[in-house]
C-alpha positions in Angstrom: 0.0 0.0 0.0 2.9 2.3 0.8 4.4 1.8 -2.7 1.1 2.4 -4.3 0.5 5.6 -2.4 4.0 6.9 -3.3 3.5 6.0 -6.9 0.1 7.7 -7.0 1.5 10.8 -5.4 4.3 10.9 -8.0 1.7 10.7 -10.8 -0.5 13.4 -9.3 2.6 15.6 -8.9 3.6 15.2 -12.5 0.0 15.8 -13.7 -0.2 19.0 -11.8 3.0 20.4 -13.2 1.2 22.0 -16.1 -1.6 23.4 -13.9 -1.5 27.1 -13.3 0.3 29.8 -15.2 4.1 29.8 -15.3 6.1 32.9 -14.8 6.8 34.3 -18.3 10.4 33.9 -19.5 12.6 35.7 -19.7 11.5 37.5 -16.6 13.9 40.3 -17.1 12.8 41.2 -20.7 10.8 44.2 -19.5 13.8 46.0 -18.2 17.0 44.2 -19.4 18.4 42.1 -22.2 20.8 40.5 -19.8 20.6 40.0 -16.0 23.1 37.3 -15.1 23.7 35.4 -11.8 20.3 36.5 -10.5 18.9 36.3 -6.9 15.5 37.4 -5.7 14.3 38.3 -2.2 11.0 39.5 -0.8 11.2 42.8 0.9 9.4 44.0 4.0 7.0 46.0 1.7 5.8 42.8 0.1 7.6 43.4 -3.2 10.1 41.0 -4.8 13.5 42.4 -5.5 15.9 41.0 -8.1 19.7 41.6 -8.2 22.1 40.7 -11.1 25.7 40.8 -12.1 27.3 44.0 -13.3 26.8 44.4 -17.0 25.1 46.8 -19.5 21.3 46.0 -19.3 20.5 46.5 -23.0 22.1 45.8 -26.3 24.1 48.8 -27.5 24.3 50.3 -24.0 27.7 51.5 -23.0 27.1 51.8 -19.3 28.0 49.0 -16.9 25.4 48.8 -14.0 27.1 47.9 -10.8 24.6 45.3 -9.5 21.3 46.4 -11.1 18.1 46.1 -9.0 14.6 45.3 -10.3 11.3 45.2 -8.4 8.1 43.1 -9.0 4.8 42.7 -7.2 4.2 39.2 -8.4 7.4 37.7 -10.0 6.0 38.4 -13.4 6.0 42.2 -13.9 9.4 43.7 -13.3 10.7 47.3 -13.2 14.3 48.4 -13.1 14.8 50.6 -10.0 18.5 51.5 -10.0 21.9 50.2 -9.3 23.2 49.1 -5.9 26.6 50.9 -6.2 28.2 53.8 -7.9 31.6 53.2 -6.3 33.8 50.2 -5.5 34.9 49.1 -2.0 38.2 50.6 -0.8 40.2 47.3 -1.3 39.1 47.0 -5.0 41.3 48.0 -7.9 39.9 50.6 -10.3 39.2 48.0 -13.0 37.4 45.6 -10.7 33.9 44.3 -11.4 31.1 43.2 -9.1 29.5 39.8 -9.8 27.0 37.4 -8.5 25.3 39.1 -5.6 23.5 37.4 -2.8 21.1 39.4 -0.6 19.7 38.4 2.8 18.1 40.1 5.8 20.4 39.6 8.9 19.9 41.1 12.4 17.3 43.7 11.2 19.2 45.0 8.1 19.8 43.9 4.6 23.2 42.4 3.8 24.6 41.9 0.3 27.6 39.6 -0.5 29.2 40.2 -3.8 32.2 39.0 -5.8 34.9 41.7 -6.1 36.9 40.4 -9.1 40.2 42.3 -8.5 41.6 43.6 -5.2 44.8 45.4 -4.2 46.3 42.2 -2.8 47.5 41.2 -6.3 46.5 40.4 -9.9 43.6 38.0 -9.9 43.1 38.3 -6.1 39.3 38.2 -5.9 37.3 38.5 -2.7 33.8 38.5 -1.3 32.7 42.0 -0.5 29.9 42.8 1.9 27.6 45.8 2.1 24.5 46.7 4.2 21.4 48.7 3.6 18.1 49.6 5.4 16.0 48.3 2.5 16.7 46.2 -0.7 16.9 49.3 -2.8 19.6 50.8 -0.6 21.4 52.9 0.0 24.1 50.2 0.1 27.3 50.8 2.0 30.4 48.6 1.7 32.1 47.5 4.8 35.8 48.5 4.9 37.0 44.9 4.7 35.7 42.0 2.7 33.7 39.2 4.2 36.1 36.7 2.6 39.6 38.1 1.8 41.7 36.9 -1.2 43.0 33.4 -0.8 46.5 32.5 -2.1 46.5 29.2 -3.9 49.1 26.7 -2.7 50.7 26.4 -6.1 50.8 30.1 -6.8 48.2 32.6 -7.9 44.9 33.2 -6.1 41.9 30.9 -5.7 38.8 32.2 -7.3 36.8 33.7 -4.4 33.5 34.0 -6.3 29.8 33.4 -6.1 28.7 33.9 -2.4 25.6 32.4 -0.9 24.5 32.9 2.7 22.6 30.4 4.9 21.1 30.8 8.4 20.3 27.5 10.1 17.4 26.9 12.5 19.7 27.5 15.5 20.6 30.9 14.2 24.2 30.1 13.1 25.2 31.8 9.8 27.3 30.4 7.0 28.7 31.6 3.8 29.4 29.4 0.7 31.9 30.7 -1.9 34.4 29.7 -4.5 34.6 28.5 -8.0 36.5 26.2 -10.4 39.9 27.2 -9.3 39.9 26.2 -5.7 36.5 24.6 -5.4 33.5 25.6 -3.3 33.9 26.2 0.4 31.8 27.1 3.4 32.7 29.1 6.5 30.8 30.2 9.5 30.0 33.9 9.7 30.2 36.2 12.7 26.8 36.9 14.2 26.5 40.2 12.3 27.1 38.4 9.0 30.0 40.7 8.0 33.0 38.3 8.0 33.9 34.7 8.0 35.4 33.0 11.1 36.9 29.7 12.0 38.2 27.0 9.6 36.6 26.7 6.2 35.4 23.4 4.8 35.5 22.4 1.1 32.1 21.1 0.1 32.5 20.7 -3.7 35.5 19.8 -5.8 37.5 22.3 -7.9 37.4 22.2 -11.7 33.7 21.1 -11.7 31.5 23.4 -9.6 30.7 27.0 -9.0 27.7 29.2 -8.2 26.6 27.5 -5.0 23.2 28.1 -3.4 22.0 26.2 -0.3 18.5 25.8 1.1 17.1 23.6 3.9 14.2 21.4 3.2 12.7 18.6 5.3 15.8 18.2 7.5 18.3 18.2 4.6 20.6 21.0 3.3 20.6 21.0 -0.5 23.6 22.4 -2.2 22.8 23.6 -5.8 25.9 24.1 -7.9 26.5 25.0 -11.6 29.0 23.2 -13.8 30.5 23.5 -17.3 31.1 26.7 -19.1 29.0 29.8 -18.3 29.8 31.8 -21.4 30.4 30.1 -24.7 27.6 31.9 -26.6 25.4 29.4 -28.6 27.2 26.3 -27.2 27.1 27.3 -23.5 26.5 24.1 -21.5 26.0 25.6 -18.0 23.7 23.4 -16.0 22.8 22.9 -12.3 23.0 19.8 -10.2 22.5 19.1 -6.5 23.6 17.2 -3.5 22.2 17.1 0.0 23.5 16.6 3.6 22.2 16.6 7.1 24.8 19.2 8.0 25.5 22.6 6.4 29.1 21.6 6.3 28.5 18.4 4.2 29.5 16.0 3.0 26.9 16.6 0.2 25.9 13.5 -1.8 23.6 13.0 -4.8 20.7 10.6 -5.3 23.2 7.8 -6.1 25.3 8.5 -2.9 28.2 10.1 -4.8 29.9 13.0 -3.0 30.3 16.4 -4.6 33.8 16.8 -3.2 35.4 13.7 -4.8 37.3 13.4 -8.1 34.4 11.5 -9.6 32.0 14.1 -8.2 28.3 13.4 -8.2 25.4 15.7 -8.7 21.8 15.0 -9.4 20.6 17.0 -12.4 18.2 19.9 -11.6 18.3 21.7 -15.0 20.3 21.4 -18.2 19.7 22.6 -21.8 16.6 20.7 -23.0 16.6 21.4 -26.8 14.5 24.5 -26.9 16.1 28.0 -27.5 17.6 28.1 -24.0 21.2 26.9 -23.4 23.5 27.8 -20.5 20.8 27.2 -17.8 22.7 27.9 -14.6 23.8 30.0 -11.6 20.5 29.7 -9.7 18.8 31.2 -6.7 15.5 30.2 -5.1 12.5 32.2 -4.0 9.4 30.9 -2.3 6.2 32.9 -3.1 3.4 33.9 -0.7 1.6 30.6 -1.4 4.6 28.4 -0.5 5.6 27.5 -4.1 9.3 27.4 -4.8 10.6 29.1 -7.9 13.9 28.5 -9.5 15.7 31.7 -10.5 18.6 31.5 -13.0 20.0 32.8 -16.2 20.2 31.3 -19.6 21.3 32.1 -23.2 19.0 32.2 -26.2 21.1 30.2 -28.7 19.6 32.3 -31.5 20.7 35.6 -29.8 23.6 34.7 -27.6 25.6 37.9 -27.4 24.6 41.4 -26.1 26.3 43.1 -29.1 26.3 40.7 -32.1 28.0 38.9 -33.5 30.2 38.7 -30.4 30.6 40.5 -27.1 29.2 40.0 -23.7 27.1 36.8 -23.4 23.5 37.8 -23.2 22.1 36.0 -20.1 18.5 37.1 -19.2 16.9 36.1 -15.9 14.5 33.2 -16.1 12.1 32.0 -13.4 10.6 28.5 -13.5 8.7 26.3 -11.1 10.8 24.1 -8.9 9.2 20.8 -7.9 10.3 18.4 -5.2 9.9 14.8 -6.3 11.0 12.0 -4.1 13.0 14.4 -2.0 14.9 15.9 -4.9 14.4 19.2 -6.8 13.7 19.3 -10.5 12.7 22.3 -12.7 9.2 21.8 -14.1 9.3 18.2 -13.0 12.4 17.5 -15.0 11.2 19.2 -18.2 13.7 22.1 -17.7 13.5 25.7 -19.0 10.1 26.7 -20.2 9.4 28.7 -23.3 6.1 29.9 -24.8 7.2 28.5 -28.2 8.0 25.0 -26.8 6.7 21.9 -28.4 6.0 19.2 -25.8 9.3 17.9 -24.3 10.4 14.5 -25.2 9.6 11.8 -22.7 12.4 10.2 -20.7 14.2 7.9 -23.1 13.8 4.2 -22.7 15.1 1.6 -25.2 12.5 -0.4 -27.1 12.9 -2.9 -29.9 16.6 -3.6 -30.8 17.5 -2.3 -34.3 21.2 -3.1 -34.7 24.0 -4.4 -32.5 27.7 -4.6 -33.1 29.1 -7.0 -30.5 32.8 -6.6 -30.9 34.5 -10.0 -31.2 37.4 -11.8 -32.8 36.4 -11.1 -36.4 38.5 -10.0 -39.3 36.9 -9.0 -42.5 39.9 -7.2 -44.0 39.9 -3.5 -44.5 37.4 -2.8 -41.7 39.9 -4.1 -39.1 37.5 -6.7 -37.6 34.3 -4.6 -37.9 31.2 -5.7 -39.6 30.1 -4.0 -42.8 28.6 -0.5 -42.4 31.4 1.1 -40.4 33.7 3.8 -41.9 36.5 6.0 -40.6 37.3 9.6 -40.7 41.2 9.5 -40.3 41.5 5.8 -39.6 43.7 4.9 -36.6 45.6 1.7 -37.2 46.1 1.3 -33.4 42.4 0.6 -33.0 41.9 -3.2 -33.1 39.1 -5.7 -32.4 40.2 -8.5 -30.2 39.1 -10.4 -27.1 35.5 -9.3 -27.6 36.3 -5.6 -27.5 37.2 -2.7 -29.8 40.5 -1.6 -28.1 41.5 1.9 -29.0 44.6 3.6 -27.4 43.5 7.2 -26.7 45.0 9.4 -29.3 47.0 12.6 -28.7 44.6 14.4 -31.0 41.3 16.4 -30.9 38.2 17.5 -32.8 37.6 20.9 -31.2 39.0 24.0 -32.9 40.7 23.8 -36.2 43.2 21.0 -35.6 40.8 18.2 -36.4 43.3 15.4 -36.3 41.4 12.8 -34.2 40.0 9.6 -35.7 36.3 9.0 -35.8 34.7 5.6 -36.3 31.1 6.0 -37.7 28.1 4.4 -39.2 24.7 5.5 -40.5 22.1 5.7 -37.7 18.6 4.3 -38.1 15.8 6.5 -39.3 13.4 8.1 -36.8 13.8 8.1 -33.0 16.4 5.8 -31.5 18.8 5.2 -28.7 22.5 4.4 -29.2 24.4 2.7 -26.4 27.9 1.6 -25.7 29.8 0.0 -22.8 33.1 1.8 -22.3 36.1 0.7 -20.1 38.5 3.7 -19.6 40.8 3.4 -16.6 41.6 7.1 -16.0 42.4 6.6 -12.3 41.8 9.2 -9.6 42.8 12.8 -9.0 45.9 13.0 -11.3 45.9 15.5 -14.1 45.6 13.8 -17.5 43.9 16.5 -19.6 41.7 15.9 -21.7 41.8 12.2 -22.3 38.3 10.9 -23.2 36.3 8.3 -25.1 32.7 7.8 -25.9 29.9 8.3 -28.5 29.6 11.0 -31.1 26.9 12.3 -33.4 29.1 13.7 -36.2 28.1 15.8 -39.2 31.6 17.0 -39.9 34.7 18.1 -38.1 33.1 21.4 -37.1 29.6 20.2 -36.4 29.2 17.4 -33.8 27.8 16.5 -30.4 30.3 14.3 -28.4 29.4 12.3 -25.2 32.5 11.1 -23.4 34.0 10.1 -20.1 36.8 12.6 -19.7 39.6 13.7 -17.4 39.4 17.4 -16.7 42.3 18.3 -14.5 41.9 16.3 -11.3 38.3 15.4 -12.0 36.6 12.6 -13.9 33.4 13.7 -15.6 31.0 12.7 -18.3 30.8 15.7 -20.7 28.3 16.2 -23.5 29.9 18.8 -25.8 28.9 20.5 -29.0 30.9 22.3 -31.7 29.4 24.4 -34.4 30.2 27.3 -36.7 28.9 30.6 -35.5 29.4 34.0 -37.2 32.5 32.7 -39.2 34.1 31.3 -36.0 33.9 28.0 -34.2 32.0 27.7 -30.9 32.5 24.8 -28.5 30.9 24.1 -25.1 29.9 21.2 -23.0 27.3 20.3 -20.4 28.1 17.8 -17.6 25.9 14.8 -17.4 27.4 13.2 -14.3 30.3 11.0 -13.0 31.8 8.1 -14.9 32.3 4.7 -13.2 35.7 3.9 -11.7 36.7 2.0 -14.9 33.4 1.1 -16.7 30.7 3.5 -17.9 27.7 2.9 -20.0 26.7 5.8 -22.4 23.6 6.5 -24.4 22.6 9.0 -27.0 18.9 9.4 -27.6 17.8 10.9 -30.9 14.6 12.4 -32.1 13.6 15.0 -34.7 12.0 18.0 -33.2 8.4 18.0 -34.4 8.4 21.8 -34.8 11.5 22.4 -36.9 13.0 19.0 -37.7 16.2 19.6 -35.8 18.2 16.6 -34.7 17.9 16.5 -30.9 20.4 14.4 -28.9 20.0 13.7 -25.2 22.8 12.3 -23.2 22.5 9.4 -20.7 25.0 7.7 -18.4 25.1 4.7 -16.1 27.7 3.2 -13.8 26.1 -0.3 -13.6 24.2 -0.6 -16.9 20.8 -0.6 -15.1 20.2 2.8 -13.4 20.4 5.7 -15.9 20.8 9.4 -15.4 19.7 11.7 -18.3 21.4 15.0 -18.8 21.2 17.8 -21.4 20.2 18.1 -25.0 22.2 19.4 -28.0 20.7 20.0 -31.4 22.2 19.7 -34.9 20.5 21.3 -37.9 17.6 19.7 -39.7 19.5 19.8 -43.0 22.6 18.0 -41.6 23.1 14.2 -41.9 25.0 13.2 -38.7 26.5 9.7 -38.5 27.0 8.1 -35.1 30.0 6.3 -33.7 33.0 6.3 -31.4 35.9 8.5 -30.4 39.0 8.1 -28.2 41.3 11.1 -28.1 42.5 14.1 -26.1 46.0 13.1 -25.0 48.4 10.3 -25.5 50.3 10.6 -22.2 50.1 8.9 -19.9 49.0 6.0 -22.1 45.5 4.6 -21.6 43.4 2.4 -23.8 39.6 2.8 -24.3 37.8 -0.5 -24.7 34.3 -0.7 -26.2 32.2 -3.9 -25.7 29.5 -3.0 -28.2 27.4 -0.4 -30.0 23.7 -1.1 -30.0 20.8 0.8 -31.4 17.3 0.5 -30.0 14.0 2.0 -31.1 13.0 4.9 -28.8 
């Protein structure tokens, strides 16, 4: 009966996701073309106040607004009301910028934490500034010292002290989360007035994978939301948000599969990723609960058809979006897992599940001459003679080569995919080890139209981390654009990968959604990349990124199923 009740509740939850009006997106369109790294609070006057990163607000505008502020009565209608600052804090250099604000009410006054990109401590020495005000619109006054001072990196330079997020626990203790790719994400306790950190910091998310932390408490758990991949690659921006939870604000934070966020193979349950509509780069979130108790996910994204503030290149245009946040089985998901909403959306594709088998290449001890042990139908782009079929596997030493950029010297093994909707799957063994730097060795699946137009799903070493990245390269405005979205963590040596394909019913684009598994049974589905309707992508395998230290990728099979 308990199982039936839980299942029924899940069905009811999903059925109600479409009930009621969504907040129109982009929410910032009425006052700004770009409003990145947004956070929203509800003021004492009942209005909602939004704060964004320092940028021009409109295309063609030459003025940089130092933390622009907007106001709304209902999270739908927004009005720009001014900038928080017209000066920098005393420890900032003249060329410093202010990024990623976080605003809270602490001990009867409003407190803002903000990234100060350059300080007088040295080149690249960022800090978390802190300012106070009697109301969300100000006037805001910087404290003379930062809440988090610049932090020297052990190997030289300065750790990125970015992206603050404050948390107050039920017992009244105050914490601040901060950090980014270089150095990782940390948490420190704050003094009671909230103006500076104290004590010994704790790292809660690994470096080279996460930034943009935001923490909330729900049902006895602390949920750490964090963004990964690249924030600002124009039309191929893969920014996405995943989450882990802990019983303590100090962690360790683990995802739905029990993987820690502070490990080399860091976990992270997906919350939002590009879903195939116009929005890519869906990341750097906040959270606001409305008067009715509904949680809303506040974030920025990039319209892949209009990615820059001043075309064809310039500042990435990242408007503020607001979408419903649902809690399903104790885990958050934007629009029940559908991702960013758009009034022009066609219905999102259902969660991919393999149906009738279409084709299977089970690699074995075969030899049919020129194809090197492969059955008919395979072909190479730049054949690698080191790739051989033996012992029931295609064994391919990872090449010191790549496809991104203009080099295009990596081999690609391809075949024509089936017609219609399908799922391609492979089982990959790639012993990348732990922690050591072996940039950017990778292997996996690819949907390949040509050397400058592809979507690549691979287990990859990125500095000290091991990740599964779904990357896309495409030409844009006579240049090449590449970016990736992170799907999750690979297995210790074996990872199962899936690419699910469908044609968008509205425009015929090829949509590819990425899936991974560490046991071949439980699957996590990540983001979507699209390739043009008039392209004819083939599907196959890659193994490249760096020849040293030597490692061999082994593929057990490539199978196609009807979706």
